[in-house]
C-alpha positions in Angstrom: -15.4 -12.3 -21.0 -14.4 -13.4 -17.6 -15.1 -17.0 -16.4 -16.4 -16.5 -12.9 -17.6 -20.0 -12.2 -21.0 -20.8 -10.6 -23.1 -18.1 -8.9 -22.4 -18.0 -5.2 -25.0 -17.6 -2.4 -24.9 -14.6 -0.2 -23.6 -16.7 2.7 -20.8 -18.1 0.7 -19.9 -14.6 -0.5 -19.7 -13.5 3.1 -17.3 -16.4 3.8 -15.3 -15.5 0.7 -14.9 -12.0 2.0 -13.6 -13.3 5.3 -11.0 -15.5 3.5 -9.9 -12.5 1.3 -9.5 -10.4 4.5 -7.3 -13.1 6.0 -5.1 -13.2 3.0 -4.8 -9.4 2.8 -4.1 -9.1 6.5 -1.3 -11.6 6.0 0.3 -9.4 3.4 -0.2 -6.1 5.2 0.9 -7.2 8.6 4.1 -8.6 7.2 5.1 -5.0 6.5 4.0 -3.3 9.6 4.2 -6.0 12.3 7.9 -6.6 11.7 8.7 -3.0 12.9 7.7 -4.0 16.4 10.1 -7.0 16.4 13.2 -5.1 15.0 15.0 -4.3 18.4 14.9 -7.9 19.7 15.7 -9.2 16.2 18.8 -7.0 16.0 20.1 -8.1 19.4 19.6 -11.8 18.8 21.0 -12.0 15.2 23.7 -9.3 15.5 22.2 -7.4 12.6 23.6 -4.0 11.8 21.4 -1.0 10.9 22.0 -1.7 7.2 21.0 -5.4 7.7 17.9 -4.3 9.5 17.0 -2.0 6.6 17.4 -4.8 4.1 15.4 -7.2 6.3 12.5 -4.8 6.1 12.9 -3.6 2.5 13.8 -6.9 0.7 10.1 -7.7 1.1 8.9 -4.4 -0.3 11.4 -4.4 -3.3 10.3 -7.8 -4.6 6.6 -7.1 -3.7 6.5 -3.9 -5.7 8.4 -5.3 -8.7 6.2 -8.3 -9.2 2.7 -6.8 -8.6 1.9 -6.0 -12.2 3.1 -9.4 -13.7 1.3 -11.3 -10.9 -2.0 -9.5 -11.7 -1.7 -10.5 -15.3 -0.9 -14.1 -14.3 -4.1 -14.2 -12.3 -6.1 -13.2 -15.4 -4.5 -15.8 -17.5 -4.0 -18.9 -15.3 -6.8 -18.4 -12.8 -7.1 -16.1 -9.8 -7.6 -19.0 -7.4 -4.5 -20.9 -8.6 -2.3 -17.8 -8.3 -3.7 -17.0 -4.8 -3.0 -20.6 -3.7 0.5 -20.4 -5.1 1.2 -17.1 -3.3 -0.1 -18.4 0.0 2.1 -21.5 -0.2 5.2 -19.5 -1.1 4.6 -16.9 1.6 3.8 -19.4 4.3 6.8 -21.7 3.6 9.2 -18.7 3.6 7.8 -17.4 6.8 8.0 -20.8 8.4 11.7 -21.1 7.5 12.4 -17.6 8.8 11.3 -18.8 12.3 14.5 -20.8 12.6 17.2 -18.5 11.2 19.8 -16.9 13.4 21.7 -14.6 11.1 20.7 -11.6 9.0 21.6 -12.8 5.5 19.3 -15.8 5.3 16.5 -13.7 6.8 17.0 -11.1 4.1 16.7 -13.8 1.4 13.6 -15.3 3.0 11.9 -11.9 3.3 12.5 -11.5 -0.4 10.8 -14.9 -1.1 7.9 -13.8 1.1 7.6 -10.7 -1.2 7.1 -13.1 -4.2 4.2 -14.7 -2.4 2.7 -11.4 -1.3 2.9 -10.1 -4.9 0.9 -13.2 -6.0 -1.7 -12.8 -3.3 -2.5 -9.1 -3.1 -3.7 -8.2 -6.6 -5.9 -11.3 -7.0 -7.7 -10.6 -3.7 -9.2 -7.4 -5.1 -9.9 -8.9 -8.5 -11.7 -11.8 -6.9 -14.0 -9.4 -5.2 -14.7 -7.3 -8.3 -15.5 -10.4 -10.4 -17.5 -12.3 -7.8 -19.7 -9.9 -6.0 -22.8 -8.4 -7.8 -22.8 -4.7 -8.5 -25.1 -3.8 -5.6 -22.7 -5.5 -3.1 -19.4 -4.7 -4.8 -18.9 -1.3 -3.3 -19.3 -2.5 0.3 -17.0 -5.5 -0.4 -14.4 -3.1 -1.8 -14.9 -1.0 1.4 -14.1 -4.0 3.5 -10.9 -4.6 1.4 -9.8 -1.0 1.9 -10.5 -1.1 5.6 -8.4 -4.2 6.1 -5.6 -2.9 3.9 -5.5 0.3 6.0 -6.4 -0.9 9.4 -4.5 -4.2 9.0 -1.2 -2.4 9.4 -2.1 -1.3 13.0 -3.8 -4.6 13.8 -0.6 -6.4 12.7 1.5 -4.2 14.9 -0.8 -4.9 17.8 -0.7 -8.7 17.3 3.1 -8.6 17.1 3.3 -6.5 20.2 1.2 -9.1 22.1 3.3 -12.0 20.9 6.6 -10.1 21.9 5.3 -9.6 25.4 5.5 -13.4 25.9 7.8 -14.9 23.2 10.9 -14.2 21.2 11.0 -12.1 18.0 10.6 -15.1 15.8 7.0 -15.4 17.0 6.2 -12.7 14.5 6.7 -15.2 11.8 4.4 -17.6 13.6 1.7 -15.0 13.0 2.5 -14.9 9.3 2.4 -18.7 9.0 -0.9 -18.9 10.9 -2.6 -16.4 8.7 -1.2 -18.1 5.5 -2.6 -21.5 6.6 -6.0 -20.2 7.5 -6.3 -18.3 4.2 -5.1 -21.4 2.3 -7.7 -23.6 3.8 -10.4 -21.0 3.2 -9.3 -20.5 -0.4 -9.6 -24.2 -1.1 -13.1 -24.3 0.4 -14.9 -21.1 -0.7 -13.0 -19.2 -3.4 -14.3 -19.9 -6.9 -12.1 -20.4 -9.9 -12.2 -17.5 -12.3 -10.0 -16.2 -15.2 -10.3 -14.4 -18.5 -12.0 -16.8 -20.9 -10.2 -15.5 -24.0 -6.5 -15.6 -23.1 -4.2 -13.0 -24.6 -0.5 -13.7 -25.1 1.7 -13.2 -22.1 3.6 -9.8 -22.2 7.0 -11.1 -21.1 8.9 -8.0 -22.2 6.5 -5.6 -20.4 6.7 -7.7 -17.3 10.5 -7.7 -17.3 10.7 -3.9 -18.0 8.2 -3.1 -15.2 10.0 -5.4 -12.8 13.4 -3.9 -13.4 12.0 -0.3 -13.5 10.1 -0.5 -10.3 12.7 -2.4 -8.3 15.4 0.0 -9.4 13.2 3.0 -8.5 12.4 1.7 -5.0 16.0 0.6 -4.5 17.2 4.2 -5.3 14.6 5.8 -3.1 15.5 3.5 -0.2 19.3 3.6 -0.6 19.4 7.3 -1.4 19.3 8.6 2.2 22.1 6.2 3.4 24.4 6.2 0.3 23.7 9.8 -0.7 21.5 11.1 -3.5 24.5 12.0 -5.6 26.3 8.6 -5.1 27.0 6.6 -8.3 24.8 3.7 -7.2 21.8 6.0 -6.4 22.1 7.9 -9.7 22.7 4.7 -11.6 19.6 3.1 -10.1 17.4 6.2 -11.0 18.8 6.1 -14.5 18.1 2.4 -14.9 14.6 2.9 -13.6 14.0 5.8 -16.0 15.3 3.7 -18.9 13.3 0.5 -18.0 10.1 2.4 -17.2 10.4 4.4 -20.4 10.9 1.2 -22.3 7.9 -0.3 -20.6 5.7 2.7 -21.6 6.9 2.6 -25.3 6.5 -1.2 -25.5 3.0 -1.2 -23.9 1.8 1.5 -26.3 3.0 -0.5 -29.3 2.2 -4.0 -28.1 -1.2 -5.2 -29.6 -1.9 -7.1 -26.4 -0.3 -5.1 -23.6 -0.1 -6.1 -20.0 -1.1 -2.5 -19.1 -2.5 -0.2 -21.7 -1.0 3.1 -20.9 -3.9 4.9 -22.5 -5.9 3.9 -19.4 -4.3 6.8 -17.7 -6.3 9.1 -19.9 -9.3 8.0 -18.0 -10.1 10.6 -15.2 -11.2 8.0 -12.7 -8.2 5.7 -13.3 -5.7 8.5 -13.2 -7.1 10.4 -10.2 -7.8 7.2 -8.3 -4.2 6.0 -8.7 -2.8 9.4 -7.7 -5.0 9.6 -4.6 -4.1 6.1 -3.5 -0.4 6.7 -4.0 -0.4 9.9 -1.9 -2.6 8.3 0.9 -0.1 5.5 1.4 2.8 8.0 1.0 1.5 9.7 4.1 0.2 6.7 6.1 3.3 4.5 5.9 5.6 7.4 6.4 3.5 8.2 9.4 3.8 4.6 10.8 7.5 4.7 10.3 8.0 7.9 12.2 5.3 7.7 14.9 6.4 4.2 16.2 9.9 5.7 16.8 8.4 8.7 18.5 6.2 6.5 20.8 9.1 4.3 21.8 12.0 6.8 22.0 10.3 9.9 23.1 7.1 8.8 24.9 8.9 5.7 26.4 6.2 3.2 25.4 6.9 -0.5 24.9 6.2 -2.1 21.5 2.8 -3.3 22.7 1.9 0.0 24.3 2.9 1.8 21.1 0.7 -0.5 19.0 -2.2 0.0 21.4 -1.8 3.8 21.2 -2.6 3.5 17.4 -5.9 1.5 17.8 -8.2 4.5 17.2 -7.1 4.3 13.6 -8.6 0.9 12.6 -11.6 1.5 14.9 -12.5 4.5 12.9 -11.2 3.4 9.5 -12.8 0.0 9.0 -16.5 0.8 9.6 -16.3 4.1 7.9 -14.7 2.6 4.8 -17.7 0.4 4.3 -20.1 3.3 4.2 -17.9 5.5 2.0 -19.4 4.2 -1.3 -22.9 5.5 -0.3 -21.4 8.8 0.7 -19.6 9.0 -2.6 -22.9 8.2 -4.4 -24.7 11.0 -2.7 -22.1 13.8 -2.8 -19.8 12.7 -5.7 -16.5 10.9 -6.0 -14.3 14.0 -6.5 -15.8 15.8 -3.5 -15.6 12.8 -1.1 -12.1 11.8 -2.0 -10.9 15.5 -1.8 -12.6 15.8 1.6 -10.9 12.6 2.8 -7.5 13.8 1.7 -8.1 17.1 3.5 -9.2 15.3 6.7 -6.0 13.2 6.5 -4.0 16.4 6.1 -5.7 17.9 9.1 -4.8 14.8 11.1 -1.2 15.1 10.2 -1.2 18.8 11.1 -2.7 17.9 14.5 0.1 15.5 15.1 2.7 18.2 14.5 1.7 19.4 18.0 3.3 16.3 19.6 6.1 17.4 21.9 8.8 16.0 24.2 6.1 15.8 26.9 3.7 13.3 25.3 0.0 14.2 25.5 -2.0 11.3 24.2 -5.2 13.2 23.2 -3.1 15.2 20.6 -2.2 11.8 19.0 -5.8 10.4 19.4 -7.5 13.4 17.7 -4.9 13.3 14.9 -5.5 9.6 14.4 -9.3 9.9 14.3 -9.0 12.7 11.6 -6.4 10.8 9.6 -8.4 7.5 9.8 -11.6 9.2 8.7 -9.8 10.7 5.8 -8.3 7.4 4.7 -11.7 5.7 4.8 -13.5 8.4 2.8 -10.7 8.7 0.2 -9.6 5.1 0.0 -12.7 3.2 -0.9 -13.8 5.6 -3.7 -10.3 5.9 -5.0 -9.8 2.1 -5.1 -13.2 1.6 -6.8 -12.5 4.4 -9.3 -9.4 2.5 -10.4 -10.9 -1.0 -10.8 -14.2 0.2 -12.1 -12.5 2.0 -15.0 -11.6 -1.3 -16.5 -13.6 -4.2 -17.9 -13.9 -7.5 -16.1 -11.3 -9.1 -18.3 -8.6 -6.7 -17.0 -9.5 -6.8 -13.3 -6.3 -8.6 -12.4 -4.1 -5.9 -14.0 -6.4 -3.2 -12.6 -6.0 -4.6 -9.1 -2.3 -4.9 -9.6 -2.1 -1.2 -10.6 -4.1 -0.3 -7.5 -1.8 -2.3 -5.3 1.4 -1.0 -7.0 0.3 2.5 -6.4 -0.2 1.7 -2.7 3.2 0.0 -2.4 5.0 2.7 -4.3 3.4 5.3 -2.1 4.5 3.4 0.9 8.1 3.2 -0.3 8.1 6.9 -1.2 6.7 7.9 2.1 9.2 6.0 4.1 12.1 7.2 2.0 11.2 10.9 1.6 9.7 11.5 5.0 12.4 9.4 6.6 15.0 11.5 4.9 13.4 14.7 6.2 13.3 13.1 9.7 17.0 12.2 9.5 18.2 15.5 8.1 16.3 17.8 10.5 17.4 15.5 13.4 21.1 15.7 12.4 21.0 19.4 11.9 19.2 20.0 15.2 21.9 18.0 17.1 25.0 19.5 15.6 25.4 22.2 18.3 24.8 19.7 21.1 27.5 17.3 19.8 30.2 19.9 19.4 33.1 19.1 21.7 32.0 15.6 22.4 34.2 12.5 21.6 34.0 11.8 17.9 32.5 8.3 18.3 29.7 9.5 20.6 28.9 12.4 18.3 28.7 10.3 15.2 26.5 7.6 16.9 24.2 10.2 18.4 23.7 11.9 15.1 23.2 8.6 13.2 20.1 7.7 15.3 18.2 8.7 18.4 18.4 5.0 19.4 21.8 5.7 20.7 20.2 7.6 23.6 18.9 4.2 24.7 21.5 1.8 23.4 24.5 3.9 24.4 23.2 4.8 27.9 26.4 3.6 29.6 28.6 5.9 27.4 26.4 8.9 28.0 26.3 8.3 31.7 30.2 8.6 31.7 29.8 12.1 30.2 27.9 13.3 33.2 25.9 16.6 32.7 27.0 16.7 29.0 25.5 13.3 28.4 22.2 14.5 29.9 22.2 17.6 27.8 22.8 15.4 24.7 19.8 13.3 25.5 17.6 16.3 26.0 18.9 17.9 22.7 18.3 14.6 20.8 14.7 14.4 22.0 14.1 18.0 21.1 15.7 17.5 17.6 13.7 14.3 17.0 10.4 16.0 17.9 11.2 18.9 15.6 12.1 16.5 12.8 8.8 14.6 13.3 6.9 17.8 12.9 8.8 18.7 9.7 8.0 15.3 8.2 4.3 15.5 9.2 4.1 19.1 7.7 5.5 17.7 4.4 3.0 14.9 4.3 0.1 17.3 5.0 1.2 19.5 2.2 1.3 16.6 -0.3 -2.2 15.6 0.8 -3.6 19.1 0.4 -2.1 19.4 -3.2 -3.5 16.0 -4.1 -6.9 17.0 -2.7 -7.1 20.1 -4.8 -6.2 18.1 -8.0 -8.8 15.5 -7.2 -11.5 18.0 -6.5 -10.9 19.7 -9.9 -10.0 16.8 -12.1 -11.6 13.6 -10.8 -15.1 12.6 -12.1 -18.1 13.2 -9.9 -19.6 9.8 -10.8 -17.9 6.5 -11.7 -18.2 5.2 -15.3 -20.7 2.5 -16.1 -19.9 -0.2 -18.6 -22.2 -0.5 -21.6 -21.6 -3.1 -24.2 -22.6 -3.3 -27.8 -23.8 -6.7 -29.0 -21.0 -9.1 -29.8 -20.3 -10.0 -33.4 -19.3 -13.4 -34.5 -15.7 -12.4 -34.0 -15.4 -11.8 -30.2 -12.5 -9.5 -30.7 -14.9 -6.9 -32.2 -16.6 -6.3 -28.9 -16.1 -2.6 -28.0 -17.1 -1.4 -24.5 -18.3 2.1 -24.0 -17.9 3.9 -20.7 -21.1 5.9 -20.4 -20.8 8.6 -17.7 -23.7 9.2 -15.4 -26.1 12.0 -16.0 -25.3 15.1 -14.1 -28.0 16.3 -11.7 -31.0 17.8 -13.4 -29.9 16.4 -16.8 -27.7 19.4 -17.6 -25.1 17.4 -19.4 -24.7 13.9 -20.7 -21.8 12.6 -22.7 -20.5 9.3 -24.0 -16.8 8.8 -23.9 -15.0 6.0 -25.7 -12.6 5.3 -22.8 -10.9 2.2 -24.2 -10.7 1.7 -28.0 -10.4 -1.8 -29.3 -7.6 -2.6 -31.7 -7.9 -5.2 -34.5 -6.7 -7.7 -31.9 -7.9 -8.2 -28.3 -5.7 -5.3 -27.3 -7.1 -3.8 -24.2 -10.3 -5.4 -23.0 -11.0 -8.8 -24.4 -14.6 -9.7 -25.4 -17.4 -9.1 -23.0 -20.9 -10.5 -22.8 -23.5 -7.9 -23.7 -25.6 -6.8 -20.8 -27.4 -3.7 -19.6 -25.7 -0.7 -18.0 -24.6 -1.7 -14.5 -23.6 0.4 -11.6 -20.1 0.4 -10.1 -18.8 1.2 -6.6 -22.3 0.4 -5.2 -23.7 3.5 -7.0 -27.3 2.9 -8.0 -28.2 3.4 -11.7 -29.8 6.7 -12.4 
């Protein structure tokens, strides 16, 4: 049973959704908005390229590693308390970052911001799923998905506006402002809720998941720079495999697991997690690459680059709200697969971007990509969280968020590696015979064509040929990365179409016995059209202890994802 507090009026639920959107925007914009400020930041702080990488990734590493434990903390100690703690930690660290002038303190503060973000993001979704009634839950989740997807571009746009008038540290002013507004709103409108029957804390599982995920993301991020065969990269992968293997074994044996690994037997939970991971693999890899293309090849300023991406949130946010009704009518597997295919077609459209920038190529690709994210994102998110009972919404939300962040890290690492390798290979012939220092710096990054303009001018015609070759190589590398992302999305779409459920499960509860631990939920699948097949699947089996679900109050079958009962 989940203690959700007093019943809220419709007006207060609307205000609650606004507060949740602010908190989520704070977390998402902290990832995307910083990219706009990186050039000015590097000049003012003297940060090297390695320092810049850590300034961006320290946040992600800590964020990913703490998502699962933070979701469990919300279930145990109260979602409102954990949300407040996360907002305070995030806001204080961002406020301190406004006054640093060297890379190392900034790296540390970004890691602290990651701790706060990990506490905020999973409870935002679990608050929605435990507060909104079933007939409003799908639309509320749609708003959450729209903000999570469109917030990245909106964060870049807001950062670009600030950088037109202020220094790079103004980016952290945006972070602090969002944190303060969300904090005030949380105190006023967010109800207190937690699992009424508290299981023991799974400290071993939390530690194993933290070590495993951090090691995995670290290896993926460092692999392109240090080499995939370097001892540190191989050691990190080995540590990740050991820790995550230990986590799986422990969770299967633990009578009160933080995450019951048997949940991945559920078609909705498994396919929803996979679809979310691959969507964010493509989307954050796309952001990482297209922002460089717009600034280095198209010659746009940070603000102009952010404005160029505005078709994405304009399409994504409203369509995400209607996606549950579309999934209700045509089936989850069909709509998610269609969304993934639309996103893949958008990526393929953007492979036509060339040295001569033609905006409508990008705009058409963005519209297709955004429509795909909206159609696939909301049903996938709801498929994950609706596969679990109310008592496990915190962990379900954390799994949902972890899949997003892991997908983001994988997308940036893998697509970024493809970008770098194709760019380097394409520039080898153009750098032959040039001074060693110039050749190495040109091959390390296309940014040298802007930062090393004086050196290239001294080379005369050879310098101009190098600039042209670098731009051509970068465009070819961009196309290769986008082709890869499109292929991943197509494969995922085929899997979802074949293996995902058509309808979401509905929770049915047997009457409770005197011992609340004996409550055993049944996930009863919806009737297929024309009554051709009905089956009852025991999706989560209750152990002699409160192993996976905790007790639940008996009530009639209720719809999920905004799907009306049949």
